[in-house]
C-alpha positions in Angstrom: -50.2 9.9 -191.6 -47.5 12.5 -190.6 -46.8 12.7 -187.1 -46.9 15.9 -185.3 -43.7 18.0 -184.3 -45.0 18.9 -180.5 -46.0 15.6 -179.4 -47.0 16.3 -176.2 -49.6 19.1 -177.4 -51.3 16.3 -179.5 -54.1 16.5 -182.1 -57.8 15.4 -182.2 -60.0 13.4 -184.5 -63.5 12.7 -184.9 -64.1 9.3 -183.9 -68.1 8.1 -184.6 -68.9 11.7 -183.2 -66.7 11.7 -180.4 -63.9 14.6 -180.8 -61.1 12.4 -179.6 -58.0 13.9 -178.4 -54.4 11.4 -179.3 -51.1 11.9 -179.4 -48.6 10.6 -182.6 -45.5 10.0 -183.3 -42.8 8.1 -185.2 -43.0 5.5 -188.2 -42.9 2.0 -188.7 -45.3 -0.7 -187.3 -48.3 0.7 -185.4 -48.8 0.8 -181.5 -51.6 2.2 -179.9 -51.0 2.7 -176.4 -53.4 2.9 -173.8 -53.9 4.6 -170.5 -55.1 3.3 -167.1 -58.1 5.0 -165.1 -56.8 7.1 -162.0 -58.3 10.6 -161.7 -56.6 13.3 -163.6 -55.1 10.4 -165.9 -54.7 11.1 -169.5 -52.6 9.3 -172.4 -49.7 11.9 -172.0 -49.7 11.7 -168.0 -49.3 8.0 -168.6 -46.8 7.7 -171.2 -44.8 10.9 -171.6 -41.3 9.1 -170.7 -42.3 6.3 -172.9 -44.0 7.6 -176.2 -40.9 9.4 -177.6 -39.0 6.7 -176.9 -40.8 4.3 -178.8 -41.6 6.3 -181.3 -38.2 6.0 -182.3 -39.2 2.6 -183.6 -42.5 2.3 -184.0 -45.6 4.4 -185.1 -47.1 5.3 -181.5 -50.9 6.6 -181.1 -51.8 7.5 -177.6 -55.4 8.2 -177.2 -57.5 10.2 -174.4 -60.2 7.3 -173.9 -63.6 8.6 -173.9 -64.5 10.5 -170.8 -60.8 10.9 -169.9 -58.1 13.6 -170.7 -59.0 16.1 -173.6 -61.2 13.8 -175.4 -64.8 14.9 -175.1 -67.4 13.7 -172.3 -70.6 12.8 -174.5 -73.8 13.8 -172.2 -75.5 10.6 -172.9 -72.5 8.4 -172.8 -72.8 5.1 -170.4 -69.3 4.0 -169.2 -68.3 0.5 -169.6 -65.6 -1.7 -170.8 -67.9 -2.3 -173.8 -67.9 1.8 -174.2 -64.2 2.0 -174.0 -63.2 -0.9 -176.1 -65.5 0.3 -179.1 -63.9 3.9 -178.7 -60.2 2.0 -179.3 -61.8 0.0 -182.3 -63.7 3.1 -183.5 -60.3 5.5 -183.0 -58.2 2.5 -185.2 -60.8 2.7 -187.7 -61.0 6.5 -188.0 -57.1 6.6 -188.5 -56.9 3.7 -191.0 -55.1 1.1 -188.7 -56.0 -2.4 -189.8 -53.5 -4.3 -187.8 -51.3 -2.8 -184.9 -50.3 -3.8 -181.5 -51.4 -2.6 -177.8 -49.6 -1.6 -174.8 -52.2 -1.4 -172.1 -51.8 0.5 -168.7 -54.4 -1.1 -166.0 -57.5 0.0 -167.5 -55.9 0.1 -170.9 -54.7 -3.7 -170.2 -58.1 -5.1 -169.7 -59.1 -3.1 -172.8 -56.7 -4.8 -174.5 -57.3 -8.3 -173.5 -61.0 -7.4 -174.6 -59.7 -6.2 -178.4 -57.8 -9.1 -178.9 -60.3 -11.7 -177.3 -63.0 -9.8 -180.1 -60.6 -9.5 -183.4 -57.4 -11.4 -182.9 -56.3 -11.1 -186.6 -55.9 -7.2 -186.0 -53.9 -7.2 -183.0 -50.1 -8.0 -183.6 -48.7 -8.1 -179.7 -49.9 -7.1 -176.8 -48.2 -5.4 -173.6 -50.3 -5.8 -170.2 -48.9 -3.9 -167.7 -50.6 -3.7 -164.4 -53.4 -5.0 -165.7 -56.8 -6.8 -164.0 -57.5 -10.0 -164.9 -58.4 -13.4 -163.7 -58.1 -13.1 -159.5 -58.3 -9.5 -159.4 -60.0 -8.3 -156.1 -61.0 -4.9 -155.1 -58.1 -3.7 -153.2 -57.7 -0.6 -150.9 -55.4 1.1 -153.3 -58.6 0.7 -155.9 -60.9 1.8 -153.5 -58.6 5.1 -152.7 -58.8 5.6 -156.1 -62.5 5.5 -156.6 -63.1 7.3 -153.2 -60.8 10.6 -154.5 -62.2 14.2 -154.1 -60.3 17.0 -155.9 -57.8 18.5 -153.9 -53.9 19.1 -154.1 -53.6 17.3 -150.7 -55.6 14.5 -151.8 -53.7 14.1 -154.9 -50.1 14.2 -152.9 -51.4 11.8 -150.5 -53.3 9.3 -153.3 -49.9 9.3 -155.7 -47.6 8.8 -152.8 -49.5 5.7 -151.3 -50.6 3.8 -153.9 -48.8 4.6 -157.2 -45.1 5.1 -156.6 -42.8 3.0 -154.3 -40.1 5.9 -154.1 -41.6 9.0 -153.0 -39.6 11.5 -154.2 -40.8 10.4 -157.8 -44.2 12.4 -156.4 -43.1 16.0 -157.3 -45.3 19.1 -156.7 -45.3 19.2 -160.7 -46.5 16.1 -161.2 -49.2 16.8 -158.1 -50.2 20.0 -159.7 -50.6 18.6 -162.9 -52.6 15.4 -161.8 -54.8 17.8 -159.4 -55.7 20.2 -162.2 -56.5 17.7 -164.4 -59.0 16.0 -161.9 -60.6 19.2 -161.1 -61.0 20.6 -164.8 -64.6 21.3 -166.0 -66.6 17.9 -166.0 -63.8 15.5 -165.2 -64.5 14.9 -161.7 -68.2 14.3 -162.7 -67.5 11.7 -165.3 -65.2 9.8 -163.2 -67.4 9.7 -160.4 -70.4 8.4 -162.4 -68.0 5.9 -164.4 -67.3 3.8 -161.1 -69.8 5.1 -158.6 -73.1 5.6 -160.5 -74.9 2.4 -160.8 -76.3 3.6 -164.3 -72.6 3.2 -165.4 -70.5 0.1 -165.4 -67.0 1.3 -165.4 -66.0 -1.2 -162.3 -66.9 -4.2 -164.3 -63.9 -5.4 -165.8 -64.1 -9.2 -165.0 -63.1 -12.1 -167.1 -63.0 -15.9 -166.9 -60.5 -18.3 -167.2 -62.2 -19.2 -170.3 -61.6 -16.1 -171.7 -58.1 -15.7 -171.3 -57.2 -19.4 -172.3 -59.0 -18.7 -175.5 -56.9 -15.3 -176.2 -53.9 -16.4 -178.6 -52.5 -13.0 -179.1 -48.9 -12.8 -177.9 -48.9 -11.1 -174.6 -46.2 -9.5 -172.6 -47.4 -9.2 -169.0 -45.5 -6.4 -166.8 -46.4 -5.6 -162.9 -44.4 -4.0 -160.2 -43.8 -6.4 -157.2 -45.5 -3.8 -154.8 -48.5 -2.8 -156.8 -51.0 -1.8 -154.3 -53.7 -1.0 -156.7 -53.6 -4.3 -159.0 -51.7 -7.3 -157.1 -48.8 -8.8 -159.0 -50.4 -12.0 -158.4 -52.9 -11.2 -160.8 -50.0 -11.5 -163.6 -48.8 -14.6 -162.2 -52.3 -16.1 -162.5 -52.6 -14.6 -166.0 -49.4 -16.2 -167.7 -50.2 -19.7 -166.5 -53.6 -19.2 -168.6 -52.9 -17.0 -171.7 -51.7 -19.5 -174.4 -48.5 -17.2 -175.7 -47.5 -15.0 -172.6 -44.3 -13.9 -171.1 -44.0 -12.1 -167.8 -41.9 -9.6 -166.4 -41.8 -8.4 -162.6 -40.1 -5.4 -161.4 -39.1 -5.2 -158.0 -39.1 -2.2 -155.5 -42.2 -1.0 -157.6 -45.4 -0.3 -157.8 -48.5 0.5 -160.0 -46.6 3.0 -162.6 -43.5 0.3 -164.5 -43.7 2.9 -166.9 -42.5 5.9 -164.8 -40.6 4.2 -162.0 -38.9 2.1 -164.5 -38.8 4.2 -167.4 -35.7 2.8 -169.2 -35.9 -0.5 -168.5 -39.8 -0.4 -169.4 -38.7 1.2 -172.8 -36.2 -1.1 -173.8 -38.7 -4.4 -172.6 -41.4 -3.2 -174.3 -39.4 -1.9 -177.5 -37.6 -5.4 -177.6 -41.2 -7.4 -177.6 -42.8 -5.3 -180.1 -40.1 -5.4 -182.4 -40.1 -9.2 -182.8 -41.4 -10.6 -185.7 -44.8 -11.3 -186.0 
């Protein structure tokens, strides 16, 4: 597949009838990057500082997972870990990817764990960044994400309080972009349904020790020490359970290691993914 010139603009693919938006850059071994679940999130919002750099070494694809970003929000979809995991599998199949690595942020990390447990033969390596796992609790940061109501002021407060240690990273442009995405037609309705409507199961992301111990895919766990959404202790627990896992903790860093420490994150992840499988 030929990568697009304007990576930020993205492109679309039909993924089992779901019009799916994604970014595509670089050549080499394929890597799928999976975003998190915060309001106004998209693949580009999560990975804009990382995708172009990693694309210098790999064929990087970053989809907007169903219900998020510019991907279609089907009327009768039931949001759940199963739905999101199936969508990523179907995305990989639609693009002809047989074996690939995963980089998952938060929710994307939990999806990565599920995929590695289901089809370890297809996942070469995975990077789990601020990912839920064994020992995860409902933090104040997570409660704030789920209770968000769209307004520029609420978005600024949410980002400054829960995502980044350095408030200077929360620029007016970032607040505007995330707010506008969170208030786009259908976006807030879908977001609220995912995590607050009992007909959906977006918040059911638990995993057992037995599941983790049986996951043989090599993994790099990346966490911000001051993460207020998913405590760093989750990754400390997971590194002792996963059979093939390394752990890197960034000091003075919150839930956005890929943004707060972008250069170091890119070097760390690029070197890890570049190891011989």
